[in-house]
C-alpha positions as CSV (number, residue, x, y, z in Angstrom):
1,M,20.7,79.8,38.1
2,F,20.0,78.2,34.8
3,S,16.8,76.3,35.9
4,L,15.5,80.0,37.1
5,R,16.0,81.2,33.5
6,H,12.2,81.3,32.8
7,R,12.0,83.9,35.8
8,G,13.8,86.1,34.8
9,P,14.9,85.7,30.9
10,D,16.7,89.3,30.7
11,A,19.7,88.5,32.3
12,E,21.7,86.9,34.5
13,G,23.9,87.2,37.1
14,T,26.7,86.0,39.9
15,A,28.5,86.8,42.7
16,T,30.9,84.7,45.0
17,G,32.7,85.8,48.1
18,M,34.2,83.5,51.7
19,G,31.9,80.9,51.7
20,W,29.1,82.4,50.1
21,A,27.5,82.6,46.6
22,L,24.3,84.6,45.0
23,G,22.8,84.1,40.8
24,H,20.2,85.7,40.1
25,T,18.2,85.4,36.7
26,R,16.3,88.5,36.1
27,L,13.2,89.8,34.8
28,S,13.7,93.3,33.1
29,I,10.6,95.9,34.5
30,V,11.4,98.8,36.0
31,D,15.0,100.2,34.6
32,L,15.3,98.1,31.3
33,S,19.0,99.1,31.8
34,A,22.0,96.7,32.6
35,A,22.5,99.1,35.6
36,G,19.8,97.5,37.2
37,N,21.1,93.7,36.8
38,Q,21.5,91.4,39.8
39,P,23.3,90.9,42.5
40,I,23.7,94.3,43.6
41,S,25.3,95.8,46.0
42,N,25.5,99.1,48.0
43,E,28.4,102.1,47.7
44,D,31.3,100.3,49.6
45,G,30.0,96.5,48.4
46,S,29.4,95.5,52.2
47,L,26.2,94.7,51.4
48,I,25.2,92.2,48.3
49,M,21.8,91.4,47.3
50,V,19.3,89.6,45.0
51,F,15.7,90.3,44.7
52,N,12.5,89.2,43.3
53,G,9.4,91.3,43.1
54,E,8.7,95.3,42.8
55,I,8.7,97.6,45.9
56,Y,5.6,99.9,44.4
57,N,6.4,102.9,47.1
58,S,10.4,102.8,45.9
59,P,10.1,106.3,44.4
60,E,9.5,107.6,48.2
61,L,11.8,105.7,49.6
62,R,14.5,106.3,46.9
63,R,14.2,110.1,47.5
64,L,13.8,109.7,51.4
65,C,17.9,107.4,50.8
66,E,18.8,110.2,48.7
67,A,18.3,112.9,51.2
68,K,20.7,111.5,53.7
69,G,23.6,110.9,51.1
70,H,22.9,107.5,49.6
71,R,23.7,107.1,45.9
72,F,22.1,104.8,43.7
73,R,23.6,103.2,40.8
74,S,20.5,102.3,39.2
75,D,16.9,103.3,38.9
76,M,16.0,100.1,40.1
77,D,13.3,100.0,42.6
78,G,14.4,97.0,44.9
79,E,18.0,98.9,44.8
80,V,16.4,100.9,47.3
81,I,16.5,97.8,50.2
82,L,20.2,98.0,50.2
83,H,20.4,101.4,51.0
84,L,17.3,101.4,53.6
85,W,19.0,97.7,54.8
86,E,22.4,100.2,55.9
87,M,20.6,102.6,58.1
88,E,18.0,100.5,59.7
89,G,18.8,96.6,59.3
90,T,16.0,94.2,58.6
91,A,14.0,97.2,59.7
92,A,14.1,98.4,57.0
93,L,11.8,95.3,55.3
94,S,9.0,97.0,57.2
95,L,9.3,100.3,55.3
96,L,8.5,98.3,52.0
97,N,5.0,98.0,50.2
98,G,5.6,95.9,47.6
99,I,5.8,92.0,46.7
100,F,9.5,90.6,47.2
101,A,11.7,87.8,48.3
102,V,14.8,88.9,48.8
103,A,18.7,87.8,50.1
104,V,21.1,90.0,51.5
105,V,24.8,89.3,51.9
106,S,27.1,91.5,54.5
107,T,30.7,91.2,53.3
108,T,32.0,91.7,56.7
109,T,30.2,89.5,58.6
110,G,29.2,86.6,56.7
111,Q,25.3,87.1,57.3
112,I,23.0,86.0,54.9
113,T,19.3,87.2,55.6
114,L,16.2,86.0,53.2
115,A,13.1,87.4,53.6
116,R,9.5,87.4,52.0
117,D,6.9,90.3,51.8
118,P,3.8,89.9,54.4
119,L,1.2,88.9,52.8
120,G,3.3,85.7,50.7
121,V,3.5,86.9,46.9
122,K,6.7,86.2,46.2
123,P,7.6,82.8,47.3
124,L,10.9,81.7,48.6
125,F,12.3,78.0,49.8
126,Y,15.4,77.2,51.7
127,S,17.4,73.7,52.8
128,S,20.0,74.3,55.9
129,R,22.0,71.6,57.3
130,E,23.1,73.2,60.7
131,G,26.6,73.8,61.2
132,D,27.3,73.5,57.3
133,R,25.4,74.8,54.9
134,L,22.2,77.4,53.6
135,W,20.6,77.1,49.9
136,F,17.9,79.0,48.7
137,A,15.9,79.6,45.6
138,S,12.2,80.7,44.3
139,E,11.5,77.5,43.2
140,L,11.9,73.8,44.7
141,S,13.3,72.6,41.8
142,A,15.8,74.5,41.5
143,L,17.1,73.2,45.0
144,A,16.9,69.5,43.5
145,A,18.8,70.7,40.1
146,I,21.9,71.9,41.9
147,G,21.9,68.6,44.3
148,V,20.7,70.3,47.5
149,P,19.4,67.0,49.8
150,L,15.8,67.5,49.9
151,G,14.8,64.7,51.9
152,A,12.4,62.1,52.2
153,H,8.8,62.6,51.3
154,D,6.8,64.7,54.0
155,Q,3.6,62.3,54.6
156,V,2.0,64.9,57.0
157,A,2.4,67.5,53.4
158,L,1.3,64.9,51.4
159,A,-1.7,64.1,53.5
160,Q,-2.3,67.9,53.6
161,F,-2.5,68.1,49.7
162,L,-5.3,65.4,49.9
163,S,-7.0,67.3,52.2
164,F,-6.7,71.5,50.9
165,L,-5.5,70.5,46.8
166,W,-1.9,72.2,48.0
167,V,0.4,72.4,50.6
168,P,0.5,75.0,53.4
169,D,3.6,76.9,54.4
170,P,5.8,76.5,55.4
171,R,6.3,72.7,54.7
172,T,7.1,71.5,51.6
173,P,6.6,67.9,50.1
174,F,10.1,67.2,50.7
175,Q,11.3,66.8,54.6
176,G,14.4,68.5,53.8
177,A,13.1,71.6,52.5
178,K,10.9,74.4,53.7
179,A,9.0,77.8,53.1
180,V,10.4,81.2,54.3
181,E,7.1,82.4,56.3
182,P,5.2,85.5,54.5
183,G,6.6,88.7,56.8
184,H,9.0,86.8,58.0
185,A,12.9,87.4,57.8
186,L,15.5,84.2,58.2
187,T,19.5,84.3,59.3
188,F,22.2,82.1,58.6
189,V,25.3,83.1,60.4
190,D,28.0,80.6,62.1
191,G,26.4,77.8,60.8
192,R,23.0,78.8,62.5
193,T,19.5,79.8,61.2
194,S,16.7,81.6,62.9
195,Q,13.8,82.8,61.3
196,H,11.7,85.6,63.0
197,P,8.8,88.6,61.9
198,Y,10.5,91.7,60.8
199,G,7.3,93.8,61.2
200,E,4.0,94.4,63.1
201,P,1.6,91.2,62.2
202,L,-1.3,92.2,60.1
203,V,-4.0,90.6,61.8
204,P,-7.2,92.7,62.5
205,A,-7.2,94.6,65.9
206,S,-9.6,94.0,67.9
207,G,-11.3,97.1,69.1
208,Q,-9.7,99.7,67.1
209,Q,-12.1,99.6,64.1
210,F,-12.9,101.9,61.3
211,D,-16.4,104.1,62.5
212,Y,-17.8,105.0,59.1
213,A,-21.1,105.4,57.7
214,R,-21.8,103.4,54.7
215,P,-21.6,105.7,52.1
216,Q,-18.5,106.9,54.0
217,A,-16.8,103.5,53.5
218,V,-17.4,103.5,49.8
219,V,-15.8,106.7,48.8
220,E,-12.8,106.1,51.2
221,L,-12.8,102.5,49.6
222,R,-12.8,104.3,46.0
223,E,-10.1,106.8,46.7
224,R,-8.2,103.4,48.4
225,F,-8.3,101.5,46.0
226,A,-7.4,103.5,42.9
227,A,-4.5,104.9,44.8
228,A,-3.1,101.2,45.0
229,A,-3.7,100.0,41.7
230,R,-2.4,103.3,40.2
231,R,0.7,102.4,42.8
232,Q,0.9,99.1,41.4
233,L,1.6,100.7,37.7
234,L,4.8,100.8,38.5
235,S,6.7,99.5,35.3
236,D,8.9,100.5,32.2
237,V,7.0,97.9,30.1
238,P,3.7,97.5,29.0
239,V,1.0,96.3,32.1
240,G,-1.8,94.1,30.8
241,L,-5.0,92.5,32.9
242,M,-6.2,88.8,33.9
243,A,-10.0,89.8,33.2
244,S,-12.3,87.3,35.0
245,G,-15.4,88.8,34.4
246,G,-15.7,89.1,38.4
247,I,-16.0,92.0,40.9
248,D,-12.4,91.7,41.6
249,S,-10.7,92.0,38.3
250,S,-13.6,93.9,36.9
251,L,-12.6,96.8,39.8
252,I,-8.5,96.8,38.5
253,W,-9.8,97.3,34.9
254,W,-12.0,100.5,36.4
255,A,-9.1,101.8,38.6
256,T,-6.4,101.1,35.6
257,R,-8.1,101.6,32.7
258,D,-6.2,104.3,30.8
259,H,-2.9,102.6,31.3
260,L,-3.9,99.1,30.3
261,T,-3.0,98.1,27.0
262,R,-4.3,94.3,27.2
263,A,-6.5,92.3,28.9
264,Y,-6.8,88.4,28.7
265,T,-9.4,86.1,29.5
266,I,-10.8,82.3,29.4
267,R,-13.8,81.6,27.5
268,W,-15.6,78.5,28.0
269,S,-18.5,77.1,25.4
270,A,-22.2,77.1,26.6
271,D,-21.6,72.9,26.8
272,E,-18.4,73.4,28.3
273,G,-19.6,75.5,31.3
274,G,-23.4,73.3,31.7
275,G,-24.5,71.6,34.2
276,G,-25.8,74.5,36.0
277,E,-22.2,75.9,36.1
278,R,-22.8,79.1,33.8
279,L,-19.5,79.6,33.2
280,S,-19.7,81.0,29.3
281,E,-21.3,83.7,31.2
282,D,-18.1,85.6,32.3
283,A,-16.7,85.8,28.8
284,A,-19.9,87.4,28.0
285,A,-19.0,90.2,31.2
286,V,-15.9,90.5,30.1
287,V,-17.7,91.6,26.4
288,G,-19.5,94.6,28.0
289,L,-16.5,95.6,29.9
290,E,-14.5,96.3,26.8
291,A,-16.8,97.9,25.4
292,S,-17.1,100.1,28.5
293,F,-13.2,101.1,28.7
294,G,-11.9,100.1,25.6
295,T,-9.0,98.0,26.3
296,P,-8.8,95.0,24.0
297,V,-9.7,91.6,25.3
298,E,-7.8,88.5,23.8
299,F,-10.2,85.6,24.6
300,L,-8.7,82.0,25.6
301,E,-10.6,79.1,24.5
302,G,-10.9,77.3,28.1
303,E,-11.1,73.5,26.3
304,A,-7.0,74.0,25.2
305,A,-5.8,75.0,28.5
306,E,-2.8,71.9,28.6
307,D,-3.5,69.5,31.6
308,Q,-0.4,70.0,33.7
309,P,-0.8,67.6,36.4
310,L,3.3,68.1,37.9
311,P,4.3,72.3,38.0
312,P,8.3,71.7,37.0
313,S,8.3,74.1,39.9
314,G,7.9,71.5,42.3
315,D,4.6,72.2,43.7
316,L,1.7,70.4,43.9
317,F,-1.8,72.4,43.0
318,A,-4.9,70.7,42.1
319,D,-7.2,73.7,41.7
320,P,-7.2,73.4,37.1
321,A,-7.1,77.3,38.0
322,Y,-3.5,76.6,37.6
323,E,-3.4,75.5,34.4
324,L,-5.9,78.1,33.1
325,T,-3.2,80.7,34.3
326,R,-0.8,79.0,32.2
327,Q,-2.5,80.0,29.3
328,I,-3.0,83.3,30.0
329,A,0.3,84.0,31.0
330,R,1.5,81.5,27.8
331,A,-0.7,84.0,25.5
332,A,0.6,87.3,27.2
333,R,4.1,86.4,26.7
334,D,3.8,85.6,23.2
335,E,2.7,89.1,23.1
336,G,4.9,90.5,24.4
337,H,3.8,91.7,28.0
338,K,5.5,90.8,31.9
339,V,3.2,92.0,33.7
340,L,-0.8,91.1,34.4
341,F,-2.3,92.4,36.9
342,S,-4.8,89.8,38.7
343,G,-7.3,90.1,41.1
344,Q,-7.0,87.8,44.0
345,G,-7.1,88.7,47.6
346,G,-10.2,91.0,47.3
347,D,-12.4,87.8,48.5
348,E,-9.8,87.3,51.8
349,L,-10.0,90.7,52.4
350,F,-13.6,91.6,52.3
351,A,-15.2,88.4,53.1
352,G,-15.6,87.3,49.5
353,Y,-16.3,83.5,49.9
354,R,-19.2,81.2,50.7
355,R,-17.8,80.1,53.9
356,H,-17.5,83.7,54.8
357,S,-21.1,84.3,55.3
358,V,-22.3,80.9,56.9
359,A,-19.1,81.6,59.3
360,L,-22.0,82.5,61.6
361,W,-23.9,79.5,61.6
362,V,-20.7,77.4,62.1
363,N,-19.9,79.3,64.9
364,R,-23.1,79.2,66.4
365,I,-25.1,76.0,65.8
366,R,-23.7,72.6,67.3
367,L,-26.1,69.5,65.8
368,G,-23.5,67.0,67.0
369,R,-24.4,63.6,65.6
370,G,-27.1,64.9,64.2
371,G,-25.3,66.2,61.6
372,T,-23.3,63.6,60.5
373,A,-26.9,61.8,59.8
374,A,-28.3,64.9,58.1
375,E,-24.8,65.1,55.9
376,R,-25.5,61.3,54.6
377,A,-29.1,62.1,54.1
378,V,-28.8,65.3,51.7
379,L,-26.0,63.4,49.6
380,E,-28.3,60.0,49.6
381,A,-31.3,62.4,48.6
382,G,-28.9,64.1,45.9
383,R,-28.0,60.4,44.4
384,R,-31.4,59.6,44.3
385,T,-32.9,62.4,42.8
386,G,-29.8,63.2,40.2
387,K,-29.6,66.6,42.1
388,G,-26.2,66.2,43.3
389,G,-25.6,69.8,42.3
390,T,-23.4,71.8,43.9
391,S,-26.1,73.0,46.5
392,V,-26.6,69.7,47.6
393,E,-23.4,69.1,48.2
394,Y,-22.8,72.8,49.9
395,S,-25.5,71.7,52.2
396,A,-23.9,68.4,53.0
397,R,-20.7,70.2,54.2
398,L,-22.3,72.3,56.3
399,A,-24.0,69.6,57.9
400,R,-20.8,67.9,58.4
401,A,-18.9,71.0,59.4
402,M,-22.0,71.8,62.2
403,A,-21.8,68.2,64.1
404,E,-18.4,69.4,64.7
405,R,-17.8,70.2,68.5
406,D,-16.0,73.9,68.1
407,P,-16.2,76.6,65.5
408,F,-12.6,76.1,64.3
409,R,-13.2,72.6,63.3
410,A,-16.5,73.3,61.9
411,Y,-14.8,76.0,59.4
412,M,-12.4,74.1,58.7
413,Q,-14.5,71.0,56.9
414,L,-16.0,73.8,55.0
415,C,-11.9,73.9,53.8
416,T,-11.5,70.4,53.5
417,Y,-11.7,67.6,50.1
418,S,-11.1,64.6,52.0
419,T,-11.3,62.5,55.3
420,A,-8.7,60.8,57.3
421,R,-9.9,56.9,55.7
422,D,-9.1,58.6,51.8
423,R,-6.2,60.1,52.8
424,A,-4.7,57.2,54.8
425,E,-5.7,54.7,51.7
426,A,-4.1,56.9,49.4
427,L,-1.1,57.1,51.4
428,G,-0.8,53.6,53.1
429,C,-0.4,55.0,56.5
430,E,-2.9,54.6,59.6
431,E,-5.7,57.0,59.8
432,A,-4.1,58.8,63.0
433,E,-1.1,59.6,61.0
434,V,-2.8,61.7,58.5
435,A,-6.0,62.4,61.2
436,D,-7.8,65.8,60.9
437,D,-5.8,67.4,63.9
438,V,-3.0,66.8,62.0
439,V,-3.4,68.0,58.6
440,W,-4.9,70.8,60.3
441,Q,-1.7,72.2,62.3
442,R,-0.7,75.8,60.3
443,H,-4.1,76.5,60.4
444,Q,-4.5,76.0,64.2
445,E,-1.6,77.2,64.8
446,V,-2.3,81.0,63.1
447,Y,-5.9,80.7,64.9
448,D,-4.6,80.2,68.2
449,N,-2.4,83.3,67.7
450,L,-5.2,86.0,66.2
451,P,-5.4,88.7,68.8
452,A,-8.2,87.9,71.5
453,G,-11.7,89.0,71.0
454,L,-12.0,89.1,67.1
455,S,-15.0,87.9,65.9
456,F,-15.2,84.2,64.4
457,L,-16.2,86.1,60.8
458,R,-12.9,87.5,61.1
459,K,-11.0,84.9,62.6
460,A,-12.3,82.6,59.5
461,M,-11.1,85.3,57.3
462,M,-7.7,85.2,58.4
463,L,-7.0,81.7,58.3
464,D,-7.5,82.4,54.4
465,L,-5.7,85.6,54.7
466,R,-2.6,83.9,56.2
467,V,-2.9,79.8,55.0
468,Y,-4.9,79.7,51.6
469,L,-3.3,82.7,49.9
470,P,0.1,82.1,50.1
471,G,-0.4,78.1,50.1
472,L,-2.6,78.1,47.0
473,G,-4.2,81.5,45.5
474,L,-0.9,83.3,45.3
475,A,1.0,80.6,45.0
476,Y,-0.2,79.0,41.6
477,V,-0.3,82.2,40.1
478,D,3.3,83.4,40.8
479,R,4.3,79.6,39.2
480,A,2.1,80.1,36.2
481,G,3.0,83.6,35.0
482,M,6.8,82.6,36.2
483,E,7.1,79.9,34.4
484,F,6.8,82.1,31.2
485,G,8.6,85.2,32.6
486,V,5.3,87.2,33.3
487,E,5.3,88.6,36.8
488,V,1.7,88.8,38.2
489,R,0.7,91.6,40.8
490,V,-2.6,91.7,42.9
491,P,-3.6,95.4,43.3
492,W,-5.9,94.0,46.3
493,L,-3.0,93.0,48.3
494,D,-1.3,96.7,48.5
495,L,0.0,96.6,52.0
496,E,-1.9,100.2,52.4
497,L,-4.8,98.8,51.4
498,T,-4.9,95.4,53.5
499,R,-3.7,97.0,56.4
500,W,-7.1,99.8,56.3
501,S,-9.6,96.7,55.5
502,L,-8.1,94.8,58.2
503,R,-10.3,97.9,60.7
504,L,-13.4,97.5,59.0
505,P,-16.4,96.5,60.9
506,D,-18.0,93.1,60.0
507,S,-20.5,95.4,59.4
508,L,-19.0,96.5,55.7
509,L,-17.8,92.7,55.5
510,V,-21.5,91.0,55.7
511,H,-24.4,93.2,55.4
512,H,-27.8,91.4,55.6
513,G,-26.4,88.0,54.8
514,R,-24.9,89.6,51.9
515,R,-20.7,88.7,51.9
516,K,-18.4,91.5,50.2
517,W,-20.9,94.2,50.6
518,L,-18.2,97.0,50.2
519,P,-16.6,96.3,47.4
520,K,-20.1,95.3,45.6
521,A,-21.2,98.8,46.6
522,L,-18.5,99.9,45.0
523,A,-19.0,98.2,41.3
524,T,-22.5,99.7,41.8
525,E,-21.3,103.2,42.0
526,V,-18.7,102.4,38.9
527,L,-19.5,99.2,37.1
528,G,-23.1,99.5,37.0
529,R,-25.8,97.2,39.7
530,S,-26.0,93.8,37.0
531,M,-22.1,93.4,37.2
532,A,-21.7,94.2,41.1
533,R,-25.0,91.6,41.7
534,R,-23.2,88.7,39.2
535,P,-23.1,85.7,40.9
536,K,-19.2,84.9,42.2
537,R,-18.1,81.7,40.2
538,G,-15.2,81.9,41.1
539,F,-12.0,81.0,38.4
540,A,-12.7,77.6,37.8
541,A,-13.2,74.9,35.4
542,P,-16.2,73.0,34.4
543,A,-16.5,69.8,36.8
544,R,-16.5,67.4,33.6
545,R,-12.6,68.9,33.3
546,L,-12.1,67.3,36.4
547,A,-13.5,63.9,35.2
548,G,-10.5,62.9,33.0
549,H,-8.5,61.4,36.4
550,P,-9.7,58.4,38.1
551,S,-13.1,57.7,39.0
552,P,-14.4,59.9,41.9
553,Q,-13.6,58.4,45.4
554,G,-14.1,59.3,49.0
555,E,-16.7,60.2,51.0
556,R,-17.4,63.9,50.2
557,G,-20.0,64.3,47.3
558,F,-19.8,64.9,43.6
559,R,-17.4,67.7,43.1
560,Q,-15.5,67.2,46.1
561,G,-15.3,63.7,45.2
562,L,-13.9,64.9,41.8
563,Y,-11.3,67.3,43.2
564,F,-10.1,64.4,46.0
565,A,-9.3,62.3,42.5
566,R,-7.8,64.6,41.0
567,A,-5.5,65.3,43.4
568,R,-4.7,61.7,44.0
569,G,-4.1,61.0,40.1
570,I,-1.6,63.9,40.9
571,L,0.0,62.4,44.2
572,D,0.6,59.5,42.6
573,S,2.7,60.6,39.7
574,F,4.5,62.5,42.1
575,L,5.4,59.4,43.9
576,R,6.3,57.7,40.6
577,S,8.7,60.8,39.4
């Protein structure tokens, strides 16, 4: 428990019973009194729970429970889970709109149930020994701290890290530890574990799309997004914003402008953000938003971000966005903010990545060996002319993708930072052990289980929503925030908004080659045309900042080579630790 004090420095508690023990450190956000401390039980003590996260629809769920005669001991939002569980069992989880990791113990049967929110915003790791024990925690390092046998390093997971810069769930760097999958409940009873989804999967329903005219769709998004953002203001402490200057965080700012007490952003000098990256323009956009909305902004110098190659949580991340988020979280906590909004999820729901707009190309065009030749020619031309920037590199990646034999493999090439040869050399193994088919296992599993009839654009987006987001996009934000006792909320991934977005037709996602059309149309209305048309840069650091690691290696071009070199340096440090 003490190894997780940073996740909840406000209170600590334990509960024990016949063959089980629970520990909890609390980050007090809703009901700051001791009544909301955990572990917490229902009225007769038959259920005991520890919970991490927020249940945004808890006010209406509380009224439902009270109408059925249930008595609450606190105003803490998570207590609704216990009372719903009495009535519905694990089916109660499907009623929750929120971000959560939860463990519920039945004191009558001894059954322990672990569950994680449908999108995997909150982490939950476990290790089990059949017939003996189950251990679980919000971080891998907490399992290690109590002596859980995590086993040897998982070579496939390490190869995945070298491929994507992160490890997809449910794998972890250790063979003896796994992540509970998003939207799943894991039960442990009589020494046996089983895992199953507890609700309808979050996937697009083929043939059940909304039939909106474009202006109507913009109105609908405006209303639904504003409602989602307001719903996530549930808090008894001040709420701040991670402001990137992009559309996603800016629309959150617009929707909650009268409630935010502070915004935080990273500022790069023109020299740091040079080389065509133009990162210094992001802070300039935030200056304009500060003037429009009146929320005071703290500008943090990107050059001051601490290099943290090995997160204390025990995860592996090679994306420098993790370090930038740590910098914001530290500043927020120093100023008394426990809750921050982030724009994570907007790209995954509304086709915001460049790879989404080219999904049709990689779906239809097969170049075979010609693609491989074209890739080499593009990279060589870039080297000869000295113009090996991101545009040249992306053209090479596109050619490599079109050399693949099917659309899935083509799309995966756009997401992969190393070759099998790179990975084998780094891990000291045979190429076949870390081949693309091996490291793409999780993506292939998700892809193969998608409903028939989905467009390839939707299939590609679902890979990002189901694999990338819980593996990196949400994971690094959670670890960076919680290292300093800061909860990061993601209004774009509100469950009601997510379900609605999955029924939108492709034409509202990518229109005339313009990706993320619908949020951009809303941004044009409420933020102005210049803001809506700002180029997407992501939450990034200059390429020069990556060069502190060993010289670029691999076969993927300049920036991909830098990222791979960074991942390899982090892996070497991990293996030595």
